[in-house]
ZAMARGU-4260 file (C-alpha; in steps of 0.2 Angstrom, whole numbers, plus 5000, padded with zeros to 4 digits):
<rodrens>
0) 5233/4536/4925 | 5214/4534/4927 | 5209/4532/4944 | 5194/4518/4943 | 5184/4507/4954
5) 5172/4497/4943 | 5160/4483/4955 | 5152/4472/4945 | 5132/4471/4948 | 5114/4464/4938
10) 5112/4458/4922 | 5102/4471/4908 | 5092/4471/4893 | 5099/4473/4875 | 5095/4482/4860
15) 5084/4496/4858 | 5086/4514/4860 | 5083/4524/4878 | 5084/4543/4876 | 5087/4549/4894
20) 5100/4540/4904 | 5111/4549/4916 | 5102/4562/4924 | 5086/4558/4915 | 5085/4574/4908
25) 5090/4583/4891 | 5098/4600/4890 | 5082/4614/4887 | 5086/4625/4873 | 5090/4640/4883
30) 5104/4628/4894 | 5123/4635/4891 | 5132/4627/4878 | 5141/4609/4882 | 5161/4610/4885
35) 5167/4597/4871 | 5186/4601/4870 | 5192/4583/4867 | 5176/4577/4866 | 5178/4560/4858
40) 5170/4553/4845 | 5161/4536/4838 | 5170/4520/4838 | 5187/4527/4853 | 5191/4516/4867
45) 5190/4524/4883 | 5201/4515/4896 | 5205/4502/4885 | 5187/4495/4887 | 5173/4504/4884
50) 5168/4509/4864 | 5159/4523/4863 | 5146/4518/4851 | 5132/4533/4849 | 5130/4549/4857
55) 5115/4551/4864 | 5109/4567/4872 | 5118/4580/4883 | 5110/4582/4900 | 5102/4595/4910
60) 5119/4594/4919 | 5131/4598/4904 | 5137/4581/4902 | 5138/4571/4886 | 5129/4554/4888
65) 5134/4540/4874 | 5128/4521/4872 | 5145/4511/4872 | 5150/4494/4874 | 5158/4483/4888
70) 5171/4476/4875 | 5179/4464/4889 | 5161/4459/4895 | 5153/4462/4879 | 5137/4468/4885
75) 5130/4485/4881 | 5133/4502/4892 | 5129/4522/4896 | 5144/4532/4895 | 5142/4549/4904
80) 5156/4562/4902 | 5160/4579/4910 | 5172/4590/4903 | 5185/4595/4912 | 5187/4581/4926
85) 5197/4584/4942 | 5186/4596/4954 | 5173/4600/4943 | 5170/4579/4940 | 5169/4577/4960
90) 5153/4577/4964 | 5148/4563/4950 | 5162/4553/4952 | 5158/4553/4973 | 5140/4549/4968
95) 5144/4535/4955 | 5157/4526/4970 | 5143/4529/4983 | 5128/4522/4972 | 5140/4508/4966
100) 5138/4499/4981 | 5121/4499/4983 | 5113/4483/4974 | 5095/4481/4971 | 5084/4475/4957
105) 5076/4495/4956 | 5090/4503/4955 | 5103/4507/4939 | 5117/4496/4941 | 5135/4508/4940
110) 5149/4498/4934 | 5166/4512/4933 | 5170/4529/4938 | 5185/4537/4930 | 5193/4553/4931
115) 5206/4558/4917 | 5211/4574/4920 | 5205/4584/4906 | 5188/4572/4906 | 5179/4560/4919
120) 5167/4548/4915 | 5153/4538/4923 | 5150/4518/4915 | 5134/4512/4922 | 5121/4501/4914
125) 5112/4501/4899 | 5092/4501/4901 | 5084/4500/4886 | 5065/4509/4888 | 5059/4528/4893
130) 5062/4538/4908 | 5044/4542/4917 | 5044/4559/4910 | 5044/4551/4892 | 5031/4538/4896
135) 5020/4549/4903 | 5019/4563/4893 | 5008/4552/4880 | 4998/4549/4894 | 4994/4546/4914
140) 4998/4527/4920 | 4982/4518/4927 | 4983/4517/4947 | 4989/4500/4946 | 5005/4504/4934
145) 5008/4521/4944 | 5006/4512/4963 | 5018/4497/4955 | 5030/4511/4949 | 5031/4520/4967
150) 5034/4504/4974 | 5050/4499/4962 | 5056/4518/4968 | 5052/4516/4985 | 5060/4499/4986
155) 5076/4506/4978 | 5075/4520/4992 | 5074/4508/5005 | 5089/4501/4999 | 5098/4517/4999
160) 5092/4522/5015 | 5097/4505/5023 | 5115/4511/5021 | 5114/4528/5028 | 5113/4538/5012
165) 5101/4549/5003 | 5098/4548/4983 | 5094/4564/4982 | 5088/4565/4965 | 5071/4556/4962
170) 5062/4564/4949 | 5052/4558/4932 | 5067/4557/4923 | 5079/4547/4933 | 5062/4535/4935
175) 5070/4522/4919 | 5056/4512/4914 | 5064/4498/4903 | 5054/4488/4888 | 5053/4472/4898
180) 5043/4484/4913 | 5056/4484/4924 | 5057/4501/4934 | 5073/4506/4940 | 5081/4522/4949
185) 5096/4532/4942 | 5108/4546/4945 | 5109/4549/4963 | 5118/4564/4972 | 5128/4567/4985
190) 5128/4587/4989 | 5120/4583/5006 | 5107/4597/5001 | 5094/4581/5004 | 5090/4570/5016
195) 5080/4552/5016 | 5064/4564/5022 | 5063/4573/5004 | 5068/4556/4996 | 5051/4549/5003
200) 5040/4564/5000 | 5048/4564/4982 | 5038/4547/4979 | 5023/4557/4982 | 5027/4568/4969
205) 5033/4552/4956 | 5014/4547/4959 | 5007/4563/4959 | 5015/4565/4940 | 5013/4545/4936
210) 4993/4547/4940 | 4991/4566/4932 | 5004/4571/4922 | 5013/4587/4932 | 5024/4589/4945
215) 5021/4599/4960 | 5035/4608/4961 | 5033/4617/4977 | 5030/4603/4988 | 5046/4594/4979
220) 5060/4605/4971 | 5062/4597/4954 | 5082/4594/4950 | 5090/4592/4936 | 5073/4595/4927
225) 5065/4612/4923 | 5047/4618/4927 | 5048/4632/4914 | 5050/4627/4895 | 5058/4618/4882
230) 5060/4598/4882 | 5064/4597/4901 | 5049/4605/4905 | 5038/4597/4918 | 5021/4606/4919
235) 5018/4610/4936 | 5003/4604/4946 | 4983/4610/4946 | 4982/4624/4959 | 4968/4634/4965
240) 4965/4651/4970 | 4977/4649/4986 | 4990/4641/4977 | 4986/4623/4985 | 4988/4607/4973
245) 4971/4600/4965 | 4972/4582/4972 | 4974/4570/4958 | 4956/4562/4959 | 4952/4583/4955
250) 4964/4581/4939 | 4960/4563/4934 | 4944/4551/4935 | 4945/4535/4941 | 4961/4537/4954
255) 4957/4525/4969 | 4952/4536/4985 | 4966/4527/4996 | 4980/4532/4983 | 4973/4551/4982
260) 4976/4551/5001 | 4992/4544/5001 | 4999/4554/4987 | 4993/4569/4994 | 4998/4564/5012
265) 5016/4561/5005 | 5016/4578/5000 | 5009/4588/5014 | 5022/4597/5023 | 5014/4598/5038
270) 5013/4578/5038 | 5031/4568/5043 | 5036/4558/5029 | 5036/4537/5036 | 5054/4528/5033
275) 5056/4521/5015 | 5054/4502/5020 | 5038/4506/5027 | 5033/4515/5011 | 5038/4504/5001
280) 5029/4488/5012 | 5014/4497/5009 | 5015/4502/4991 | 5019/4483/4987 | 5002/4479/4997
285) 4993/4490/4985 | 5004/4484/4971 | 4991/4471/4967 | 4991/4462/4948 | 4976/4470/4936
290) 4966/4456/4936 | 4961/4459/4956 | 4956/4475/4956 | 4941/4470/4969 | 4953/4475/4982
295) 4953/4493/4975 | 4939/4499/4986 | 4948/4490/5001 | 4963/4501/5002 | 4965/4510/5019
300) 4964/4492/5026 | 4984/4490/5023 | 4986/4503/5033 | 4979/4496/5047 | 4988/4486/5061
305) 4986/4469/5064 | 4978/4465/5083 | 4993/4468/5094 | 5005/4475/5082 | 5010/4493/5083
310) 5000/4505/5071 | 5008/4508/5055 | 5016/4522/5053 | 5004/4530/5038 | 4992/4526/5048
315) 4998/4538/5060 | 5004/4551/5046 | 4987/4546/5037 | 4979/4556/5051 | 4959/4559/5049
320) 4958/4553/5030 | 4965/4533/5034 | 4955/4535/5050 | 4940/4537/5043 | 4944/4521/5029
325) 4948/4510/5045 | 4931/4516/5054 | 4921/4511/5038 | 4931/4494/5037 | 4927/4490/5055
330) 4908/4492/5050 | 4910/4479/5038 | 4920/4467/5048 | 4906/4468/5059 | 4895/4465/5046
335) 4906/4450/5041 | 4907/4444/5059 | 4888/4444/5061 | 4887/4433/5047 | 4902/4422/5051
340) 4892/4418/5066 | 4876/4414/5058 | 4886/4402/5048 | 4894/4394/5063 | 4875/4391/5070
345) 4872/4384/5054 | 4886/4371/5056 | 4891/4376/5036 | 4910/4380/5043 | 4919/4368/5037
350) 4940/4370/5034 | 4941/4357/5016 | 4960/4359/5017 | 4965/4353/5035 | 4948/4340/5034
355) 4939/4348/5047 | 4924/4341/5053 | 4909/4351/5062 | 4895/4337/5063 | 4891/4333/5083
360) 4900/4318/5089 | 4891/4303/5097 | 4889/4301/5115 | 4894/4317/5121 | 4890/4322/5137
365) 4873/4329/5140 | 4869/4324/5122 | 4877/4340/5116 | 4890/4340/5103 | 4909/4339/5104
370) 4920/4343/5089 | 4928/4328/5080 | 4947/4326/5079 | 4953/4338/5065 | 4961/4326/5051
375) 4979/4329/5046 | 4980/4336/5030 | 4988/4351/5020 | 4987/4368/5027 | 4987/4383/5015
380) 5001/4396/5014 | 4995/4412/5012 | 5011/4421/5009 | 5030/4421/5007 | 5043/4432/5007
385) 5063/4431/5007 | 5073/4434/5023 | 5091/4441/5018 | 5097/4452/5034 | 5113/4454/5030
390) 5112/4454/5012 | 5110/4466/4997 | 5092/4462/4993 | 5095/4457/4976 | 5088/4440/4981
395) 5071/4443/4989 | 5060/4440/4974 | 5050/4427/4969 | 5046/4419/4986 | 5029/4416/4979
400) 5036/4400/4968 | 5041/4391/4984 | 5022/4387/4986 | 5014/4388/4969 | 5012/4367/4968
405) 5026/4369/4955 | 5040/4360/4961 | 5048/4363/4943 | 5050/4381/4947 | 5057/4390/4964
410) 5067/4402/4972 | 5085/4400/4971 | 5101/4408/4980 | 5116/4417/4971 | 5130/4408/4968
415) 5141/4409/4983 | 5161/4407/4984 | 5173/4403/4996 | 5163/4392/5008 | 5146/4385/5009
420) 5141/4395/5024 | 5138/4409/5013 | 5157/4412/5012 | 5156/4420/5030 | 5146/4432/5020
425) 5129/4433/5029 | 5124/4421/5045 | 5110/4412/5031 | 5095/4418/5024 | 5078/4408/5021
430) 5059/4409/5019 | 5047/4417/5026 | 5031/4408/5028 | 5013/4415/5034 | 4997/4402/5038
435) 4986/4416/5036 | 4981/4412/5054 | 4986/4399/5072 | 4986/4383/5066 | 4991/4366/5072
440) 5006/4359/5063 | 5012/4342/5062 | 5027/4344/5049 | 5034/4354/5037 | 5043/4348/5021
445) 5055/4358/5011 | 5059/4351/4991 | 5077/4358/4985 | 5085/4358/4971 | 5100/4347/4975
450) 5108/4339/4991 | 5120/4345/5005 | 5109/4359/5011 | 5111/4362/5030 | 5095/4372/5036
455) 5084/4377/5054 | 5067/4379/5056 | 5061/4394/5066 | 5044/4400/5075 | 5039/4418/5078
460) 5024/4427/5082 | 5028/4446/5073 | 5027/4450/5055 | 5043/4463/5050 | 5043/4475/5034
465) 5051/4468/5020 | 5070/4478/5022 | 5088/4473/5028 | 5081/4480/5047 | 5064/4472/5046
470) 5072/4456/5041 | 5087/4458/5055 | 5072/4461/5067 | 5063/4446/5062 | 5078/4435/5062
475) 5082/4439/5078 | 5064/4437/5085 | 5062/4419/5077 | 5081/4414/5080 | 5074/4412/5098
480) 5063/4397/5095 | 5070/4385/5085 | 5057/4370/5079 | 5068/4355/5083 | 5086/4353/5079
485) 5094/4357/5064 | 5096/4346/5048 | 5114/4346/5040 | 5119/4340/5024 | 5101/4334/5021
490) 5095/4325/5004 | 5083/4335/4993 | 5070/4333/5004 | 5070/4343/5021 | 5055/4336/5033
495) 5053/4346/5051 | 5040/4338/5061 | 5046/4343/5079 | 5030/4354/5082 | 5023/4356/5097
500) 5006/4348/5097 | 4997/4359/5110 | 5004/4374/5100 | 4997/4381/5087 | 5009/4393/5073
505) 5005/4408/5060 | 5024/4411/5056 | 5038/4401/5051 | 5055/4404/5044 | 5065/4390/5035
510) 5082/4396/5035 | 5097/4391/5026 | 5115/4390/5033 | 5124/4380/5022 | 5123/4377/5003
515) 5127/4363/4992 | 5143/4364/4979 | 5138/4371/4962 | 5147/4376/4948 | 5158/4391/4954
520) 5151/4389/4970 | 5139/4387/4981 | 5120/4390/4978 | 5101/4381/4980 | 5084/4383/4976
525) 5071/4381/4985 | 5057/4373/4973 | 5042/4370/4983 | 5036/4369/5003 | 5023/4360/5010
530) 5014/4363/5027 | 5003/4348/5036 | 4993/4351/5049 | 4987/4340/5064
</rodrens>
């Protein structure tokens, strides 16, 4: 009887045809023939559930890749078959089982892993689109899109590494870009020949390939693809007489210096690669919308630590190049400081959002001006992120919707079954807010999609990386400073007003502990958060 394990994970797109599924590499013309005795035919149903529709290709690991349909859930799937099963398929099946335990928007979902003896197969998410290898064959990506791809891959690796596992197979064939621009990483390996550090270094290879169309084979071994010839060949990086690879900016014009430096630092064997969650956080800071390219020349600032914080591992790893960038920015900051002092002296410094006034107050001792009271008013939320230390990172997107001024759209939790307190699966989850600078706060109001939720408000003094470990450290710190008592079984609007009038706050954490009932379980949406200054 077939052995099966089949966790169900996130949704997929439908329609279209993808040629690079599974390991992401078509077999080279010189590759040995694929063993196909007992091979299935179109229309056959495997495990009484997965109907094979179309043979897509044979990958470089000697596996058959089919497009299929899950006849129970009526969704398209990719089926990767290996002949025979048994011992020869152990690595493939173990990798699939391990991958199924990590659920992340940038990881291809694994649904089933079955060994029938004469054959074994893995059923996984079908992704409509192209591999990065196919996409870049047409032309290299622009810097903004390359950064977005690198950010997605690093985020996926951070989720894998948080479990203690290694992906071990990061290259342009396993990076998939769907037709709706979702970037996913596929086909992890478990043979133990790689490390988390080599995974991170491979992100440098992905950035290099995305920017140039070449892969630095010596610096990052390319597994599952070839550097030689045939359809699966990926050209090696341009090299000088000493066999050193040329930087992306030397290969192609228009690559920002900070992105060039980051890529080369990740490939430099003498520089220890940063943890994947740190790299993901740095790339997320660089991953800005296309209409904000005025930020391009300020890239190195993103590696600088805030006052009082430990320096970013990337700032340490970047060495001289990043240090020079920061020194230049300090000079710019000095000019800005002088301009700010001048503005203050001219009496033009006004905070329109909080209603601050700079006019002198009559009757001040000695005729000197004294500051007028600051009127209460809305404060600007500069940034937000979802904090989920005990979750699978599937709910950490769309935090920006909680302060976009549109209460019709917001961030929402998944549906949890069992009990309103997340089914005892986690301590809770919440929304972290950054006011940009320490401010006097009068109240914080949260508009929810339904009544019946329970929550608490906390404050903290440090930002933390967006990862499971970073979220855990943030919650542990912030939970020590509650703003008033918890609000339980609240209405659709929650208001927290127990702020210390003599204190200033920059970072706040709205923390959900219980969810209201919803169809099929418990869930809630955070539609809008507003903060009032005092």
